[in-house]
C-alpha positions in Angstrom: 26.5 -4.1 -32.9 28.8 -5.8 -30.5 29.0 -2.6 -28.4 25.2 -2.5 -28.3 25.0 -6.2 -27.2 27.7 -5.6 -24.6 25.9 -2.5 -23.2 22.6 -4.4 -23.0 24.3 -7.3 -21.2 25.9 -5.0 -18.7 22.6 -3.2 -18.0 20.8 -6.5 -17.6 23.4 -7.7 -15.1 23.2 -4.4 -13.1 19.4 -4.5 -12.9 19.4 -8.1 -11.9 21.9 -7.4 -9.1 19.8 -4.5 -7.9 16.7 -6.6 -7.8 18.5 -9.4 -5.9 19.8 -6.9 -3.4 16.4 -5.3 -2.9 14.9 -8.7 -2.3 17.6 -9.6 0.1 17.2 -6.4 2.1 13.5 -6.6 2.4 13.6 -10.2 3.8 16.9 -10.3 5.4 15.6 -10.5 9.0 13.1 -13.2 8.2 15.6 -15.3 6.3 18.4 -15.0 8.9 16.1 -15.9 11.8 14.6 -19.0 10.1 18.0 -20.1 8.8 19.7 -19.9 12.2 16.9 -21.8 13.8 16.9 -24.6 11.2 20.6 -25.0 11.7 19.9 -25.5 15.4 17.6 -28.4 14.7 14.4 -26.4 15.0 11.6 -27.0 12.5 8.8 -24.6 11.7 5.5 -26.1 12.9 3.1 -23.2 12.7 2.8 -19.9 11.0 -0.2 -17.5 11.1 -0.7 -14.0 9.6 -2.7 -11.1 11.0 -3.6 -7.6 9.9 -0.9 -5.5 11.6 -3.0 -2.4 11.8 -5.5 -4.3 14.0 -3.0 -5.2 16.7 -2.7 -2.7 19.6 -1.4 -5.1 22.2 0.1 -8.6 22.6 -0.4 -11.1 25.4 2.2 -13.9 25.2 2.3 -16.7 27.7 4.6 -19.8 27.2 6.2 -22.6 29.0 9.7 -23.9 28.2 9.9 -21.6 25.2 12.0 -18.7 24.0 10.1 -15.7 22.6 11.4 -13.3 20.0 9.3 -10.2 19.1 10.4 -7.9 16.4 8.4 -4.7 16.0 8.9 -4.4 12.3 5.5 -5.4 10.9 3.7 -3.0 8.5 0.9 -4.5 6.5 1.1 -8.0 7.8 2.0 -9.4 11.2 3.1 -13.0 11.7 3.5 -15.5 14.4 5.7 -18.5 13.7 6.4 -21.4 16.0 9.6 -23.5 15.8 10.1 -26.8 17.7 12.8 -29.4 18.3 13.5 -32.2 20.8 14.1 -31.0 24.3 17.5 -32.7 24.4 18.4 -30.9 21.2 18.0 -34.1 19.3 17.1 -33.7 15.6 13.5 -34.9 15.0 11.6 -35.4 11.8 8.6 -33.2 11.0 6.2 -36.1 11.7 7.8 -36.9 15.1 7.5 -33.2 16.2 3.9 -33.1 15.1 3.0 -36.2 17.0 4.5 -34.8 20.2 2.7 -31.5 19.6 -0.6 -33.2 19.1 -0.1 -35.4 22.2 1.2 -32.9 24.7 0.7 -29.3 23.6 -2.0 -26.8 22.8 -0.8 -23.7 21.0 -3.2 -20.8 20.7 -2.6 -17.9 18.3 -5.6 -15.7 17.7 -6.6 -12.0 17.6 -9.2 -11.1 20.2 -10.4 -7.6 19.2 -7.2 -5.6 19.1 -5.2 -8.1 21.3 -2.9 -10.7 19.8 -3.0 -13.8 22.0 -0.2 -16.3 21.9 -0.4 -19.1 24.5 1.0 -22.6 25.2 -0.9 -25.0 27.3 -0.2 -28.6 28.3 -2.8 -31.3 27.4 -1.4 -33.6 30.1 0.3 -33.3 33.5 3.3 -35.5 32.6 5.4 -35.9 29.4 6.6 -39.4 28.9 10.1 -40.7 28.1 11.7 -37.3 27.4 9.2 -36.6 24.6 9.1 -32.9 25.5 9.8 -30.2 23.0 11.8 -27.0 23.0 9.8 -24.2 21.4 10.6 -20.9 20.0 8.1 -18.2 19.0 9.1 -15.5 16.5 6.7 -12.7 16.1 6.7 -9.8 13.6 4.4 -7.2 15.1 3.8 -3.5 14.8 6.1 -1.2 16.7 3.3 0.8 18.3 1.8 -2.3 20.1 2.1 -2.9 23.9 3.7 -6.3 24.9 2.9 -8.5 27.9 5.2 -11.5 27.8 5.4 -14.3 30.4 7.5 -17.5 30.0 8.3 -20.1 32.7 11.6 -21.2 31.3 13.0 -19.3 28.3 14.7 -16.2 27.0 12.8 -13.2 25.8 14.0 -10.8 23.1 11.9 -7.8 22.2 13.3 -5.5 19.5 10.7 -2.7 19.4 7.3 -2.0 20.9 5.3 0.7 22.7 5.3 -0.4 26.3 6.4 -3.8 27.7 5.8 -6.0 30.8 8.0 -9.0 30.7 8.6 -11.8 33.1 10.5 -15.1 33.0 11.2 -17.6 35.7 14.5 -18.7 34.2 15.9 -16.8 31.3 17.4 -13.6 30.1 15.4 -10.6 29.0 16.7 -8.4 26.2 14.7 -5.3 25.1 15.5 -2.9 22.3 13.6 0.4 21.9 10.3 1.2 23.6 8.2 4.3 23.2 6.5 3.7 26.6 7.1 2.1 30.0 9.2 -1.0 30.7 8.7 -3.5 33.5 10.9 -6.6 33.6 11.5 -9.4 36.1 13.4 -12.7 36.1 14.1 -15.2 38.8 17.4 -16.2 37.2 18.7 -14.2 34.3 20.0 -10.9 33.1 17.8 -7.9 32.1 19.0 -5.6 29.4 17.2 -2.6 28.0 18.5 -0.4 25.2 16.0 2.5 25.7 12.6 3.4 26.9 10.9 6.8 26.7 8.8 6.1 29.8 9.5 4.6 33.2 11.6 1.6 34.0 11.3 -1.0 36.8 13.3 -4.2 36.9 14.0 -7.1 39.3 16.0 -10.3 39.2 17.2 -12.7 41.8 20.4 -13.7 40.0 21.5 -11.6 37.2 22.6 -8.1 36.0 20.3 -5.2 35.2 21.4 -2.7 32.6 19.4 0.1 31.0 21.0 2.3 28.4 18.5 5.2 28.4 15.2 5.4 30.2 12.8 8.3 30.7 12.5 7.7 34.5 13.8 5.0 36.7 11.4 3.7 39.4 13.0 0.6 40.9 15.8 -1.9 40.3 16.6 -4.8 42.5 19.0 -7.8 42.2 20.1 -10.3 44.8 23.3 -11.2 42.9 24.3 -8.9 40.1 25.3 -5.4 39.0 22.8 -2.6 38.2 23.7 0.0 35.6 21.1 2.6 34.5 21.2 5.8 32.6 18.0 7.8 33.4 16.5 11.1 32.2 15.0 11.6 35.6 13.8 9.7 38.7 10.5 8.6 40.0 9.2 10.2 43.2 10.5 7.4 45.4 13.2 5.2 43.9 14.7 2.2 45.5 17.7 0.4 44.1 19.3 -2.6 45.8 21.6 -5.5 45.2 23.1 -7.9 47.7 26.2 -8.8 45.7 27.1 -6.3 43.0 27.8 -2.7 42.0 25.2 0.0 41.4 25.9 2.8 38.9 23.2 5.4 38.2 23.6 8.2 35.8 20.9 11.0 35.8 20.3 13.7 33.3 17.8 15.7 35.3 19.6 17.9 38.0 16.5 18.4 40.1 16.7 18.2 43.9 17.3 14.8 45.6 17.1 13.3 49.0 19.8 10.6 49.0 20.2 7.6 51.3 23.2 5.4 50.2 24.5 2.4 52.1 27.0 -0.4 51.5 28.5 -2.9 54.0 31.5 -3.6 51.8 32.3 -1.1 49.1 32.7 2.5 48.2 30.1 5.3 47.8 30.9 7.9 45.1 28.8 11.0 44.5 31.7 13.3 43.8 30.3 14.3 40.4 27.1 15.7 41.9 26.9 19.4 42.7 25.3 21.3 45.6 25.5 18.4 48.0 24.6 19.0 51.6 25.5 16.1 53.9 23.6 15.0 56.9 25.7 11.8 57.3 28.9 11.0 55.5 30.9 7.9 56.3 32.7 5.4 54.2 29.7 3.1 54.2 26.7 5.5 54.6 25.7 8.8 53.0 22.6 10.8 53.8 22.4 14.0 51.9 20.4 16.6 50.0 21.3 17.5 46.4 20.2 20.9 45.1 18.1 21.5 48.2 16.4 18.0 48.3 13.4 16.7 46.5 12.8 13.1 45.2 13.8 10.2 47.4 16.6 8.0 46.1 17.5 5.0 48.3 20.4 2.8 47.1 21.7 -0.1 49.0 24.2 -2.9 48.4 25.7 -5.4 50.8 28.8 -6.1 48.8 29.6 -3.6 46.1 30.2 0.0 45.1 27.7 2.7 44.5 28.2 5.6 42.1 25.8 8.4 41.0 26.7 10.8 38.3 24.9 13.4 36.1 25.0 12.6 32.3 
């Protein structure tokens, strides 16, 4: 009898542990995001749910807000808004709500197949440092296109179809895209893990890095490095940085017409094969690779340039 009781107890313990683990795994991302924000003085002020299958695109426009989009929604998509004092001061729920009602208009709605998320100001001036720092966390389908604009804030997009992202002041971090990627920031880094389609990026002050893209079209930075691994090139590609290195790795070994220039740095195309030079100096290279073809122009004022085949 004791053995039977012990066996039942052990079985019950194991089943309970499995259930807890399953529950933990299914909601781990949601819990970790919310917990981290709450620890950073954020409070959840709005949460809305939508049918994930109805969403084909997202149009997100915010001011003074970070945006995090996770392409992990299946049956239900959610938009949750967090807020805190702009000076990172801990505010009560009622204090935050009063400021929201007074100064902000938050729109979250589904127009046809487009999910619209937008922040508007009700007044031109916010009094006595009563502004709020906002953060939007979206769980959306992975096959939806994303258009995201924020005036001052970071953007993190984990998974989507295609993406067009811009921020005036903030970093852009993108995970996996099944389509094209366009990203721009006045002041901030741009990082892309992978995109099956084309990639274009520009930042005034920051680095540009793309792990794997289908085709690179353009990459420009005034102050920062550019590092891109591309399957192939667009027909006319221009890459430029005033202060920084440029490193391009290309999988496709099709013909290229190269124009490389640096005022203070080295030019390295030693790993390319079948190179026919028209001009070759320490600071300038004009050459054809594999007989010539697509135009590739790379220029840096102060930095090195390296092109390789991956």
